PyMOL Python script that loads the backbone (N, CA, C, O; Angstrom):
from pymol import cmd

cmd.read_pdbstr("""\
ATOM      1  N   MET A   1     112.260  95.896  84.684  1.00  0.00           N
ATOM      2  CA  MET A   1     111.172  96.401  84.794  1.00  0.00           C
ATOM      3  C   MET A   1     111.073  97.506  83.613  1.00  0.00           C
ATOM      4  O   MET A   1     111.850  98.450  83.467  1.00  0.00           O
ATOM      5  N   LYS A   2     110.072  97.226  82.884  1.00  0.00           N
ATOM      6  CA  LYS A   2     109.944  98.570  82.072  1.00  0.00           C
ATOM      7  C   LYS A   2     108.792  99.331  82.081  1.00  0.00           C
ATOM      8  O   LYS A   2     107.707  98.809  82.337  1.00  0.00           O
ATOM      9  N   CYS A   3     108.920 100.665  81.798  1.00  0.00           N
ATOM     10  CA  CYS A   3     107.690 101.424  82.030  1.00  0.00           C
ATOM     11  C   CYS A   3     106.405 101.368  81.005  1.00  0.00           C
ATOM     12  O   CYS A   3     106.282 101.386  79.780  1.00  0.00           O
ATOM     13  N   ARG A   4     105.600 101.298  82.013  1.00  0.00           N
ATOM     14  CA  ARG A   4     104.441 100.955  80.787  1.00  0.00           C
ATOM     15  C   ARG A   4     103.928 101.652  79.839  1.00  0.00           C
ATOM     16  O   ARG A   4     103.156 101.206  78.990  1.00  0.00           O
ATOM     17  N   GLN A   5     104.351 102.876  79.926  1.00  0.00           N
ATOM     18  CA  GLN A   5     103.728 103.892  79.036  1.00  0.00           C
ATOM     19  C   GLN A   5     104.779 104.513  77.243  1.00  0.00           C
ATOM     20  O   GLN A   5     104.418 104.822  76.108  1.00  0.00           O
ATOM     21  N   CYS A   6     106.459 104.382  78.147  1.00  0.00           N
ATOM     22  CA  CYS A   6     107.149 104.766  77.235  1.00  0.00           C
ATOM     23  C   CYS A   6     108.269 103.576  76.762  1.00  0.00           C
ATOM     24  O   CYS A   6     108.640 103.324  75.616  1.00  0.00           O
ATOM     25  N   GLY A   7     108.673 102.941  78.018  1.00  0.00           N
ATOM     26  CA  GLY A   7     109.249 101.225  77.640  1.00  0.00           C
ATOM     27  C   GLY A   7     110.210 101.057  77.959  1.00  0.00           C
ATOM     28  O   GLY A   7     110.862 100.018  77.849  1.00  0.00           O
ATOM     29  N   LYS A   8     110.630 102.428  78.610  1.00  0.00           N
ATOM     30  CA  LYS A   8     111.983 103.080  79.431  1.00  0.00           C
ATOM     31  C   LYS A   8     112.487 101.889  80.383  1.00  0.00           C
ATOM     32  O   LYS A   8     111.625 101.341  81.070  1.00  0.00           O
ATOM     33  N   GLU A   9     113.741 101.470  80.473  1.00  0.00           N
ATOM     34  CA  GLU A   9     114.074 100.388  81.456  1.00  0.00           C
ATOM     35  C   GLU A   9     114.061 101.219  83.130  1.00  0.00           C
ATOM     36  O   GLU A   9     114.419 102.394  83.211  1.00  0.00           O
ATOM     37  N   LEU A  10     113.713 100.614  84.088  1.00  0.00           N
ATOM     38  CA  LEU A  10     113.618 101.346  85.307  1.00  0.00           C
ATOM     39  C   LEU A  10     114.222 100.488  85.910  1.00  0.00           C
ATOM     40  O   LEU A  10     114.492  99.333  85.581  1.00  0.00           O
ATOM     41  N   LYS A  11     114.518 101.245  87.119  1.00  0.00           N
ATOM     42  CA  LYS A  11     115.715 100.932  88.032  1.00  0.00           C
ATOM     43  C   LYS A  11     115.115  99.992  88.771  1.00  0.00           C
ATOM     44  O   LYS A  11     113.904  99.908  88.974  1.00  0.00           O
ATOM     45  N   PRO A  12     116.198  99.077  89.294  1.00  0.00           N
ATOM     46  CA  PRO A  12     115.279  97.845  89.928  1.00  0.00           C
ATOM     47  C   PRO A  12     114.597  97.984  90.907  1.00  0.00           C
ATOM     48  O   PRO A  12     113.580  97.361  91.210  1.00  0.00           O
ATOM     49  N   HIS A  13     115.114  98.800  91.454  1.00  0.00           N
ATOM     50  CA  HIS A  13     114.409  99.204  92.971  1.00  0.00           C
ATOM     51  C   HIS A  13     112.979 100.108  92.649  1.00  0.00           C
ATOM     52  O   HIS A  13     112.398 100.749  93.525  1.00  0.00           O
ATOM     53  N   TRP A  14     112.546 100.033  91.264  1.00  0.00           N
ATOM     54  CA  TRP A  14     111.762 100.900  91.468  1.00  0.00           C
ATOM     55  C   TRP A  14     110.497 100.555  91.786  1.00  0.00           C
ATOM     56  O   TRP A  14     110.265  99.747  90.887  1.00  0.00           O
ATOM     57  N   SER A  15     109.284 100.619  92.599  1.00  0.00           N
ATOM     58  CA  SER A  15     108.100 100.373  93.125  1.00  0.00           C
ATOM     59  C   SER A  15     106.970 100.421  91.911  1.00  0.00           C
ATOM     60  O   SER A  15     106.134  99.517  91.908  1.00  0.00           O
ATOM     61  N   THR A  16     106.913 101.413  90.909  1.00  0.00           N
ATOM     62  CA  THR A  16     105.832 101.570  90.100  1.00  0.00           C
ATOM     63  C   THR A  16     106.542 101.061  88.921  1.00  0.00           C
ATOM     64  O   THR A  16     107.713 100.810  88.636  1.00  0.00           O
ATOM     65  N   ASP A  17     105.088 100.986  88.182  1.00  0.00           N
ATOM     66  CA  ASP A  17     105.699 100.385  86.637  1.00  0.00           C
ATOM     67  C   ASP A  17     105.350 101.656  85.829  1.00  0.00           C
ATOM     68  O   ASP A  17     104.483 101.415  84.989  1.00  0.00           O
ATOM     69  N   ILE A  18     105.804 103.028  85.838  1.00  0.00           N
ATOM     70  CA  ILE A  18     105.765 103.869  84.995  1.00  0.00           C
ATOM     71  C   ILE A  18     107.111 104.803  85.645  1.00  0.00           C
ATOM     72  O   ILE A  18     107.392 104.874  86.841  1.00  0.00           O
ATOM     73  N   CYS A  19     107.675 105.329  84.771  1.00  0.00           N
ATOM     74  CA  CYS A  19     108.863 106.524  85.009  1.00  0.00           C
ATOM     75  C   CYS A  19     108.472 107.442  85.601  1.00  0.00           C
ATOM     76  O   CYS A  19     107.270 107.480  85.864  1.00  0.00           O
ATOM     77  N   LEU A  20     109.387 108.566  86.047  1.00  0.00           N
ATOM     78  CA  LEU A  20     108.968 109.452  86.870  1.00  0.00           C
ATOM     79  C   LEU A  20     108.648 110.843  85.473  1.00  0.00           C
ATOM     80  O   LEU A  20     107.844 111.766  85.608  1.00  0.00           O
ATOM     81  N   GLU A  21     109.492 110.611  84.285  1.00  0.00           N
ATOM     82  CA  GLU A  21     109.245 111.522  82.742  1.00  0.00           C
ATOM     83  C   GLU A  21     107.210 111.473  82.202  1.00  0.00           C
ATOM     84  O   GLU A  21     106.598 112.480  81.846  1.00  0.00           O
ATOM     85  N   CYS A  22     106.674 110.248  82.290  1.00  0.00           N
ATOM     86  CA  CYS A  22     105.834 109.929  81.971  1.00  0.00           C
ATOM     87  C   CYS A  22     104.573 110.482  83.086  1.00  0.00           C
ATOM     88  O   CYS A  22     103.535 111.092  82.830  1.00  0.00           O
ATOM     89  N   SER A  23     105.094 110.028  84.337  1.00  0.00           N
ATOM     90  CA  SER A  23     104.221 110.452  85.415  1.00  0.00           C
ATOM     91  C   SER A  23     104.012 111.780  85.947  1.00  0.00           C
ATOM     92  O   SER A  23     103.249 112.174  86.829  1.00  0.00           O
ATOM     93  N   ARG A  24     105.017 112.505  85.081  1.00  0.00           N
ATOM     94  CA  ARG A  24     105.145 114.030  84.904  1.00  0.00           C
ATOM     95  C   ARG A  24     104.136 114.519  83.974  1.00  0.00           C
ATOM     96  O   ARG A  24     103.218 115.278  84.284  1.00  0.00           O
ATOM     97  N   LYS A  25     104.403 113.948  82.592  1.00  0.00           N
ATOM     98  CA  LYS A  25     103.551 114.231  81.823  1.00  0.00           C
ATOM     99  C   LYS A  25     101.941 114.099  81.974  1.00  0.00           C
ATOM    100  O   LYS A  25     100.958 114.803  81.741  1.00  0.00           O
ATOM    101  N   ASN A  26     102.215 112.799  82.496  1.00  0.00           N
ATOM    102  CA  ASN A  26     100.139 112.397  82.589  1.00  0.00           C
ATOM    103  C   ASN A  26      99.761 113.461  83.857  1.00  0.00           C
ATOM    104  O   ASN A  26      98.654 113.990  83.754  1.00  0.00           O
ATOM    105  N   VAL A  27     100.563 113.820  85.027  1.00  0.00           N
ATOM    106  CA  VAL A  27      99.835 114.803  85.489  1.00  0.00           C
ATOM    107  C   VAL A  27      99.878 116.204  85.248  1.00  0.00           C
ATOM    108  O   VAL A  27      99.112 116.916  85.896  1.00  0.00           O
ATOM    109  N   LYS A  28     100.700 116.745  84.366  1.00  0.00           N
ATOM    110  CA  LYS A  28     100.412 117.897  83.642  1.00  0.00           C
ATOM    111  C   LYS A  28      99.472 118.122  82.949  1.00  0.00           C
ATOM    112  O   LYS A  28      98.899 119.209  82.891  1.00  0.00           O
ATOM    113  N   LYS A  29      99.043 116.642  82.025  1.00  0.00           N
ATOM    114  CA  LYS A  29      97.668 116.344  81.216  1.00  0.00           C
ATOM    115  C   LYS A  29      96.755 116.828  82.066  1.00  0.00           C
ATOM    116  O   LYS A  29      95.994 117.753  81.781  1.00  0.00           O
ATOM    117  N   ILE A  30      96.780 116.236  83.141  1.00  0.00           N
ATOM    118  CA  ILE A  30      95.475 115.982  84.297  1.00  0.00           C
ATOM    119  C   ILE A  30      95.115 117.565  84.520  1.00  0.00           C
ATOM    120  O   ILE A  30      94.048 118.050  84.145  1.00  0.00           O
ATOM    121  N   PHE A  31      96.229 118.364  85.231  1.00  0.00           N
ATOM    122  CA  PHE A  31      96.061 119.413  85.209  1.00  0.00           C
ATOM    123  C   PHE A  31      95.566 120.502  84.060  1.00  0.00           C
ATOM    124  O   PHE A  31      94.788 121.430  84.283  1.00  0.00           O
ATOM    125  N   ARG A  32      96.262 120.154  82.613  1.00  0.00           N
ATOM    126  CA  ARG A  32      95.695 120.689  81.909  1.00  0.00           C
ATOM    127  C   ARG A  32      94.188 121.019  81.724  1.00  0.00           C
ATOM    128  O   ARG A  32      93.581 122.090  81.730  1.00  0.00           O
ATOM    129  N   GLU A  33      93.762 119.627  81.543  1.00  0.00           N
ATOM    130  CA  GLU A  33      92.600 119.060  81.338  1.00  0.00           C
ATOM    131  C   GLU A  33      91.371 119.422  82.513  1.00  0.00           C
ATOM    132  O   GLU A  33      90.169 119.357  82.255  1.00  0.00           O
ATOM    133  N   ASN A  34      91.874 119.769  83.698  1.00  0.00           N
ATOM    134  CA  ASN A  34      91.212 120.034  84.761  1.00  0.00           C
ATOM    135  C   ASN A  34      91.435 120.920  85.556  1.00  0.00           C
ATOM    136  O   ASN A  34      91.827 120.528  86.655  1.00  0.00           O
ATOM    137  N   PRO A  35      91.329 122.050  85.411  1.00  0.00           N
ATOM    138  CA  PRO A  35      91.740 123.394  86.055  1.00  0.00           C
ATOM    139  C   PRO A  35      91.440 123.328  87.602  1.00  0.00           C
ATOM    140  O   PRO A  35      92.263 123.861  88.347  1.00  0.00           O
ATOM    141  N   GLU A  36      90.657 122.898  87.987  1.00  0.00           N
ATOM    142  CA  GLU A  36      89.769 122.842  88.946  1.00  0.00           C
ATOM    143  C   GLU A  36      90.485 121.981  89.851  1.00  0.00           C
ATOM    144  O   GLU A  36      90.709 122.404  90.985  1.00  0.00           O
ATOM    145  N   ILE A  37      90.896 120.773  89.496  1.00  0.00           N
ATOM    146  CA  ILE A  37      92.023 120.103  90.297  1.00  0.00           C
ATOM    147  C   ILE A  37      93.209 120.580  90.618  1.00  0.00           C
ATOM    148  O   ILE A  37      93.545 120.649  91.800  1.00  0.00           O
ATOM    149  N   LYS A  38      94.119 121.030  89.487  1.00  0.00           N
ATOM    150  CA  LYS A  38      95.392 121.818  89.693  1.00  0.00           C
ATOM    151  C   LYS A  38      94.920 123.008  90.920  1.00  0.00           C
ATOM    152  O   LYS A  38      95.508 122.756  91.971  1.00  0.00           O
ATOM    153  N   GLN A  39      94.282 123.862  90.996  1.00  0.00           N
ATOM    154  CA  GLN A  39      93.706 124.855  91.869  1.00  0.00           C
ATOM    155  C   GLN A  39      93.912 123.908  93.415  1.00  0.00           C
ATOM    156  O   GLN A  39      94.773 124.101  94.273  1.00  0.00           O
ATOM    157  N   ALA A  40      92.712 122.759  93.410  1.00  0.00           N
ATOM    158  CA  ALA A  40      93.004 122.156  94.722  1.00  0.00           C
ATOM    159  C   ALA A  40      94.291 121.921  94.919  1.00  0.00           C
ATOM    160  O   ALA A  40      94.812 122.351  95.948  1.00  0.00           O
ATOM    161  N   PHE A  41      94.970 121.270  94.069  1.00  0.00           N
ATOM    162  CA  PHE A  41      96.543 120.633  94.326  1.00  0.00           C
ATOM    163  C   PHE A  41      97.011 121.997  94.635  1.00  0.00           C
ATOM    164  O   PHE A  41      97.318 121.849  95.818  1.00  0.00           O
ATOM    165  N   ARG A  42      97.266 123.213  94.353  1.00  0.00           N
ATOM    166  CA  ARG A  42      97.863 124.059  95.000  1.00  0.00           C
ATOM    167  C   ARG A  42      97.772 124.831  96.431  1.00  0.00           C
ATOM    168  O   ARG A  42      98.547 125.622  96.968  1.00  0.00           O
ATOM    169  N   GLU A  43      96.117 124.118  96.967  1.00  0.00           N
ATOM    170  CA  GLU A  43      95.962 124.830  97.725  1.00  0.00           C
ATOM    171  C   GLU A  43      96.059 124.505  99.043  1.00  0.00           C
ATOM    172  O   GLU A  43      96.144 125.062 100.137  1.00  0.00           O
ATOM    173  N   THR A  44      95.984 122.451  98.152  1.00  0.00           N
ATOM    174  CA  THR A  44      96.451 121.578  99.215  1.00  0.00           C
ATOM    175  C   THR A  44      98.235 121.608  99.927  1.00  0.00           C
ATOM    176  O   THR A  44      98.568 121.237 101.052  1.00  0.00           O
ATOM    177  N   ILE A  45      99.111 122.164  98.850  1.00  0.00           N
ATOM    178  CA  ILE A  45     100.238 121.940  98.945  1.00  0.00           C
ATOM    179  C   ILE A  45     100.356 123.591 100.126  1.00  0.00           C
ATOM    180  O   ILE A  45     100.886 123.432 101.226  1.00  0.00           O
ATOM    181  N   GLU A  46      99.850 124.967  99.754  1.00  0.00           N
ATOM    182  CA  GLU A  46      99.901 125.892 100.171  1.00  0.00           C
ATOM    183  C   GLU A  46      99.449 125.548 101.789  1.00  0.00           C
ATOM    184  O   GLU A  46     100.089 126.159 102.644  1.00  0.00           O
ATOM    185  N   GLU A  47      98.531 124.736 102.192  1.00  0.00           N
ATOM    186  CA  GLU A  47      98.161 124.574 103.412  1.00  0.00           C
ATOM    187  C   GLU A  47      99.088 123.760 104.324  1.00  0.00           C
ATOM    188  O   GLU A  47      99.157 123.969 105.535  1.00  0.00           O
ATOM    189  N   LEU A  48     100.000 122.551 103.498  1.00  0.00           N
ATOM    190  CA  LEU A  48     100.970 121.931 103.836  1.00  0.00           C
ATOM    191  C   LEU A  48     102.142 122.250 104.459  1.00  0.00           C
ATOM    192  O   LEU A  48     102.829 121.565 105.217  1.00  0.00           O
ATOM    193  N   LYS A  49     102.416 124.211 103.755  1.00  0.00           N
ATOM    194  CA  LYS A  49     103.363 124.841 104.465  1.00  0.00           C
ATOM    195  C   LYS A  49     103.276 125.180 105.362  1.00  0.00           C
ATOM    196  O   LYS A  49     104.254 125.153 106.108  1.00  0.00           O
ATOM    197  N   LYS A  50     102.158 125.645 105.749  1.00  0.00           N
ATOM    198  CA  LYS A  50     101.764 126.869 106.873  1.00  0.00           C
ATOM    199  C   LYS A  50     102.605 126.042 108.110  1.00  0.00           C
ATOM    200  O   LYS A  50     102.643 124.821 108.266  1.00  0.00           O
ATOM    201  N   PRO A  51     103.082 126.799 108.707  1.00  0.00           N
ATOM    202  CA  PRO A  51     104.310 126.093 110.160  1.00  0.00           C
ATOM    203  C   PRO A  51     103.399 125.651 110.556  1.00  0.00           C
ATOM    204  O   PRO A  51     103.118 125.081 109.502  1.00  0.00           O
ATOM    205  N   GLU A  52     102.275 125.263 111.471  1.00  0.00           N
ATOM    206  CA  GLU A  52     101.721 124.500 112.026  1.00  0.00           C
ATOM    207  C   GLU A  52     101.043 123.267 111.789  1.00  0.00           C
ATOM    208  O   GLU A  52     100.293 122.752 112.619  1.00  0.00           O
ATOM    209  N   ASN A  53     101.339 122.707 110.480  1.00  0.00           N
ATOM    210  CA  ASN A  53     101.006 121.983 109.547  1.00  0.00           C
ATOM    211  C   ASN A  53     102.200 121.211 109.318  1.00  0.00           C
ATOM    212  O   ASN A  53     102.287 119.985 109.245  1.00  0.00           O
ATOM    213  N   VAL A  54     103.468 122.412 109.172  1.00  0.00           N
ATOM    214  CA  VAL A  54     104.757 121.476 108.965  1.00  0.00           C
ATOM    215  C   VAL A  54     105.405 120.715 110.568  1.00  0.00           C
ATOM    216  O   VAL A  54     106.056 119.694 110.789  1.00  0.00           O
ATOM    217  N   GLU A  55     104.922 121.643 111.325  1.00  0.00           N
ATOM    218  CA  GLU A  55     105.228 121.321 113.348  1.00  0.00           C
ATOM    219  C   GLU A  55     104.757 119.580 112.713  1.00  0.00           C
ATOM    220  O   GLU A  55     105.538 118.671 112.431  1.00  0.00           O
ATOM    221  N   LYS A  56     103.467 119.573 112.649  1.00  0.00           N
ATOM    222  CA  LYS A  56     102.263 118.329 113.039  1.00  0.00           C
ATOM    223  C   LYS A  56     103.087 117.568 112.237  1.00  0.00           C
ATOM    224  O   LYS A  56     103.627 116.633 112.829  1.00  0.00           O
ATOM    225  N   MET A  57     103.355 117.695 111.015  1.00  0.00           N
ATOM    226  CA  MET A  57     103.643 116.501 110.076  1.00  0.00           C
ATOM    227  C   MET A  57     105.217 115.848 110.829  1.00  0.00           C
ATOM    228  O   MET A  57     105.492 114.652 110.920  1.00  0.00           O
ATOM    229  N   ALA A  58     106.177 117.129 111.348  1.00  0.00           N
ATOM    230  CA  ALA A  58     107.841 116.601 111.761  1.00  0.00           C
ATOM    231  C   ALA A  58     107.349 115.650 113.333  1.00  0.00           C
ATOM    232  O   ALA A  58     108.082 114.787 113.815  1.00  0.00           O
ATOM    233  N   LYS A  59     106.272 115.963 113.808  1.00  0.00           N
ATOM    234  CA  LYS A  59     106.017 115.112 115.035  1.00  0.00           C
ATOM    235  C   LYS A  59     105.505 113.679 114.550  1.00  0.00           C
ATOM    236  O   LYS A  59     105.835 112.533 114.856  1.00  0.00           O
ATOM    237  N   ASN A  60     104.549 114.221 113.657  1.00  0.00           N
ATOM    238  CA  ASN A  60     104.271 112.573 113.371  1.00  0.00           C
ATOM    239  C   ASN A  60     105.021 111.603 113.174  1.00  0.00           C
ATOM    240  O   ASN A  60     105.065 110.520 113.757  1.00  0.00           O
ATOM    241  N   THR A  61     106.015 112.264 111.782  1.00  0.00           N
ATOM    242  CA  THR A  61     107.379 111.376 111.331  1.00  0.00           C
ATOM    243  C   THR A  61     107.965 110.926 112.578  1.00  0.00           C
ATOM    244  O   THR A  61     108.226 109.733 112.733  1.00  0.00           O
ATOM    245  N   ALA A  62     108.189 111.781 113.472  1.00  0.00           N
ATOM    246  CA  ALA A  62     109.181 111.445 114.422  1.00  0.00           C
ATOM    247  C   ALA A  62     108.554 110.083 115.082  1.00  0.00           C
ATOM    248  O   ALA A  62     109.043 108.958 114.985  1.00  0.00           O
ATOM    249  N   ASN A  63     107.192 110.499 115.870  1.00  0.00           N
ATOM    250  CA  ASN A  63     106.376 109.495 115.885  1.00  0.00           C
ATOM    251  C   ASN A  63     106.473 108.116 115.918  1.00  0.00           C
ATOM    252  O   ASN A  63     106.736 107.342 116.838  1.00  0.00           O
ATOM    253  N   PHE A  64     106.187 107.932 114.629  1.00  0.00           N
ATOM    254  CA  PHE A  64     106.631 106.818 113.465  1.00  0.00           C
ATOM    255  C   PHE A  64     107.789 106.165 113.257  1.00  0.00           C
ATOM    256  O   PHE A  64     107.866 104.977 112.943  1.00  0.00           O
ATOM    257  N   MET A  65     108.743 106.942 113.431  1.00  0.00           N
ATOM    258  CA  MET A  65     110.266 106.411 113.267  1.00  0.00           C
ATOM    259  C   MET A  65     110.045 106.240 114.488  1.00  0.00           C
ATOM    260  O   MET A  65     109.036 105.535 114.465  1.00  0.00           O
ATOM    261  N   ASN A  66     110.367 106.448 115.799  1.00  0.00           N
ATOM    262  CA  ASN A  66     110.362 106.215 116.940  1.00  0.00           C
ATOM    263  C   ASN A  66     109.530 104.511 117.571  1.00  0.00           C
ATOM    264  O   ASN A  66     109.852 103.684 118.424  1.00  0.00           O
ATOM    265  N   ALA A  67     108.353 104.645 116.584  1.00  0.00           N
ATOM    266  CA  ALA A  67     107.408 103.386 117.026  1.00  0.00           C
ATOM    267  C   ALA A  67     108.255 102.258 116.283  1.00  0.00           C
ATOM    268  O   ALA A  67     108.373 101.193 116.889  1.00  0.00           O
ATOM    269  N   ILE A  68     108.803 102.371 115.143  1.00  0.00           N
ATOM    270  CA  ILE A  68     109.775 101.711 114.181  1.00  0.00           C
ATOM    271  C   ILE A  68     110.394 101.238 114.645  1.00  0.00           C
ATOM    272  O   ILE A  68     110.335 100.010 114.590  1.00  0.00           O
ATOM    273  N   GLN A  69     111.659 102.032 115.607  1.00  0.00           N
ATOM    274  CA  GLN A  69     112.785 101.658 116.434  1.00  0.00           C
ATOM    275  C   GLN A  69     112.603 100.888 117.483  1.00  0.00           C
ATOM    276  O   GLN A  69     113.348  99.961 117.801  1.00  0.00           O
ATOM    277  N   LYS A  70     111.504 101.273 118.125  1.00  0.00           N
ATOM    278  CA  LYS A  70     110.985 100.189 118.929  1.00  0.00           C
ATOM    279  C   LYS A  70     110.546  98.923 118.791  1.00  0.00           C
ATOM    280  O   LYS A  70     110.980  98.029 119.518  1.00  0.00           O
ATOM    281  N   LEU A  71     109.709  98.721 117.918  1.00  0.00           N
ATOM    282  CA  LEU A  71     109.427  97.391 117.545  1.00  0.00           C
ATOM    283  C   LEU A  71     110.813  96.513 116.992  1.00  0.00           C
ATOM    284  O   LEU A  71     111.022  95.314 117.178  1.00  0.00           O
ATOM    285  N   ARG A  72     111.809  97.627 116.152  1.00  0.00           N
ATOM    286  CA  ARG A  72     113.039  96.865 115.789  1.00  0.00           C
ATOM    287  C   ARG A  72     113.872  96.031 116.923  1.00  0.00           C
ATOM    288  O   ARG A  72     114.448  94.946 116.842  1.00  0.00           O
ATOM    289  N   SER A  73     113.709  96.992 118.065  1.00  0.00           N
ATOM    290  CA  SER A  73     114.944  96.726 119.351  1.00  0.00           C
ATOM    291  C   SER A  73     113.966  95.514 119.978  1.00  0.00           C
ATOM    292  O   SER A  73     114.563  94.534 120.423  1.00  0.00           O
ATOM    293  N   GLU A  74     112.348  95.520 120.048  1.00  0.00           N
ATOM    294  CA  GLU A  74     111.922  94.330 120.583  1.00  0.00           C
ATOM    295  C   GLU A  74     112.158  93.034 120.049  1.00  0.00           C
ATOM    296  O   GLU A  74     112.110  92.045 120.781  1.00  0.00           O
ATOM    297  N   ARG A  75     112.432  92.946 118.723  1.00  0.00           N
ATOM    298  CA  ARG A  75     112.859  91.827 118.048  1.00  0.00           C
ATOM    299  C   ARG A  75     114.022  91.414 118.542  1.00  0.00           C
ATOM    300  O   ARG A  75     114.161  90.204 118.722  1.00  0.00           O
ATOM    301  N   GLN A  76     115.204  92.405 118.898  1.00  0.00           N
ATOM    302  CA  GLN A  76     116.466  91.612 119.144  1.00  0.00           C
ATOM    303  C   GLN A  76     116.948  91.396 120.271  1.00  0.00           C
ATOM    304  O   GLN A  76     117.983  90.739 120.384  1.00  0.00           O
TER     305      GLN A  76
END
""", "prot")
cmd.dss("prot")
cmd.show_as("cartoon", "prot")
cmd.util.cbc("prot")
cmd.orient("prot")
């Protein structure tokens, strides 16, 4: 599979049709053309870095993994 933008060959397990470099260029272009989107993105990242949100994300991830493991063990 090749990148739809630059034609670079993508890795076999790649789940998108665009390479990382082209994706980064596209995001930078969006941020350059829309400063309000860039600001909102930064604010969201800062919010996610707060300790209470990091703890919540860790708990949610652990709960999700436990549910997956439970489903796997029930199949066997």
